[in-house]
Every structure is written in structure tokens, then in C-alpha cells.
C-alpha positions as CSV (number, residue, x, y, z in Angstrom):
1,M,35.5,11.5,85.8
2,V,32.5,12.9,84.1
3,A,31.6,11.8,80.6
4,V,31.9,14.5,77.9
5,E,29.9,15.1,74.8
6,I,31.8,14.2,71.6
7,P,31.9,17.2,69.3
8,G,29.9,17.0,66.0
9,D,33.0,17.0,63.7
10,V,34.6,14.2,65.7
11,K,31.3,12.2,65.6
12,E,31.4,12.5,61.8
13,I,34.9,11.1,61.7
14,L,34.0,8.2,64.0
15,D,31.0,7.3,61.8
16,E,33.4,6.7,58.9
17,P,35.5,3.5,58.7
18,V,38.3,5.1,60.6
19,F,40.9,2.8,62.2
20,V,41.2,3.5,65.9
21,H,44.3,2.6,68.0
22,M,43.0,1.5,71.4
23,G,45.3,1.4,74.5
24,T,44.5,-0.5,77.7
25,V,46.7,-1.3,80.7
26,D,48.2,-4.8,81.0
27,P,48.3,-6.5,84.5
28,D,52.0,-5.5,84.9
29,G,51.1,-1.9,84.2
30,S,52.5,-1.8,80.7
31,P,50.5,-0.4,77.8
32,Q,48.6,-2.8,75.4
33,L,47.7,-1.3,72.1
34,S,45.8,-2.6,69.1
35,I,43.7,-1.4,66.2
36,V,39.9,-1.7,66.7
37,W,36.8,-1.2,64.7
38,I,34.3,1.0,66.5
39,E,30.6,2.0,66.4
40,R,29.4,5.2,67.9
41,Q,26.0,5.4,69.6
42,G,25.5,8.9,70.7
43,D,28.5,9.7,72.9
44,I,29.3,6.1,73.6
45,I,32.0,4.2,71.7
46,R,31.4,0.5,71.2
47,I,33.9,-2.2,70.3
48,S,33.6,-6.0,69.9
49,S,36.2,-8.4,71.1
50,V,36.4,-12.1,72.1
51,E,36.4,-13.4,75.6
52,G,39.9,-14.4,76.7
53,R,41.6,-11.7,74.7
54,A,43.7,-8.9,76.3
55,K,41.2,-6.0,75.8
56,P,38.2,-7.4,77.7
57,H,40.5,-8.9,80.4
58,N,42.4,-5.6,80.8
59,L,39.3,-3.4,80.8
60,R,37.5,-5.5,83.4
61,R,40.4,-5.2,85.7
62,D,41.2,-1.5,84.9
63,P,38.5,0.2,82.8
64,R,40.7,3.1,81.7
65,C,41.5,3.3,78.0
66,S,42.7,5.6,75.2
67,L,41.5,5.9,71.6
68,S,43.6,7.6,69.0
69,F,42.6,8.1,65.3
70,A,42.9,10.5,62.3
71,P,40.4,11.4,59.7
72,L,40.7,9.4,56.5
73,E,41.3,12.5,54.5
74,D,43.7,14.2,57.0
75,P,46.1,11.6,58.4
76,Y,48.2,14.3,60.1
77,R,45.3,15.4,62.4
78,N,45.5,13.2,65.5
79,I,42.5,13.0,67.8
80,V,42.9,11.3,71.2
81,M,40.0,10.3,73.5
82,R,40.4,9.0,77.0
83,G,37.6,7.1,78.7
84,R,36.6,4.0,80.6
85,A,34.7,0.8,79.8
86,V,31.3,1.0,81.4
87,S,29.5,-2.1,80.0
88,F,30.4,-5.6,78.9
89,E,27.8,-7.7,77.2
90,N,27.9,-11.1,75.5
91,A,25.4,-10.2,72.8
92,G,26.3,-12.5,70.0
93,M,27.3,-11.4,66.5
94,G,25.2,-8.3,66.0
95,L,27.8,-5.6,66.7
96,I,30.7,-7.4,64.9
97,D,28.4,-8.0,61.9
98,R,27.5,-4.2,61.8
99,L,31.2,-3.4,62.1
100,A,32.0,-5.8,59.2
101,R,29.5,-3.9,57.1
102,K,31.0,-0.5,58.0
103,Y,34.7,-1.5,57.5
104,L,34.5,-4.2,54.9
105,G,31.2,-3.9,53.1
106,S,30.5,-7.5,54.1
107,E,27.1,-8.6,55.2
108,R,28.6,-10.5,58.2
109,Y,31.9,-11.0,60.1
110,E,33.4,-14.1,58.4
111,W,36.4,-14.8,60.7
112,A,34.5,-16.0,63.8
113,R,35.7,-19.3,65.1
114,P,33.5,-22.0,66.6
115,G,33.3,-21.6,70.4
116,Q,34.4,-18.0,70.5
117,V,32.2,-15.8,72.7
118,R,31.9,-12.2,71.5
119,V,31.9,-9.4,74.1
120,D,30.6,-5.9,73.2
121,I,32.2,-3.2,75.3
122,D,30.8,0.3,75.8
123,I,33.2,3.1,76.5
124,E,32.3,6.5,78.0
125,I,34.6,9.3,76.9
126,D,36.1,11.6,79.7
127,R,38.5,13.7,77.7
128,I,39.1,14.6,74.0
129,S,42.1,16.4,72.6
130,G,43.5,17.1,69.1
């Protein structure tokens, strides 16, 4: 698949603290779905997770994913983006701290546990609908 450009109105929505439902594929082929915080860098969507959790495990095995969300002021408008994970980086707390500022207004992410290893995942979008 070829990455697509995210339209300007969708970029504006993604730059707000909108909650995104992210679907990945479990090893048995069933869907795995959870709410994620996201950061947009150009046309790349970035999430932060913890090594050992389902999302990084599933995306390394099968990089396909779906992201679904609605604008905060228009909850009946559903936007769905399909894409694939293209990058995994153990980059520390930088991304999750930025996400805590965006979503909570906190200076840093306060729920980190000792020994957890954060993984930042970049997602290229292949298709957008809604």
C-alpha cells in the first residue's frame, strides 16, 4: 500500500486531545482494540506503548492496524484510518510525556512503573474514510 496524505481537517482533529480506538490483529487472527493517545507528525501517527503489551507485539508480527475517532464537538462523525506500523523505537519518556501534556495537561506521564520500557510506534496511513 502507498501512504496517503491526511486531509487538513482531519489533521486539525488529530491535533486535539481526541481519543482514538486502535485495532490490531492478535496472533489467533481475532481483533484487539484499545483506546490510545496519539501524536501527529506530518502524515505519520505516533503512539507510545510498553514492551510486552499486545499492541507492540501484534504490530511487530502484523503491522496492519485501524484507527477510529470522532471530533470532540461532533461525536456522530466517525473517521477511520487504516495503516501499518513502520517504525518501533525505544526512545524513553519523551513521547508519552508530550501525550500527557496534550491529553491531561500534566508536565509528565505519572503512571510509569519501574522497569517498563516504552516503545514509540510510527504508523503510516494507507486509507481514510468518513
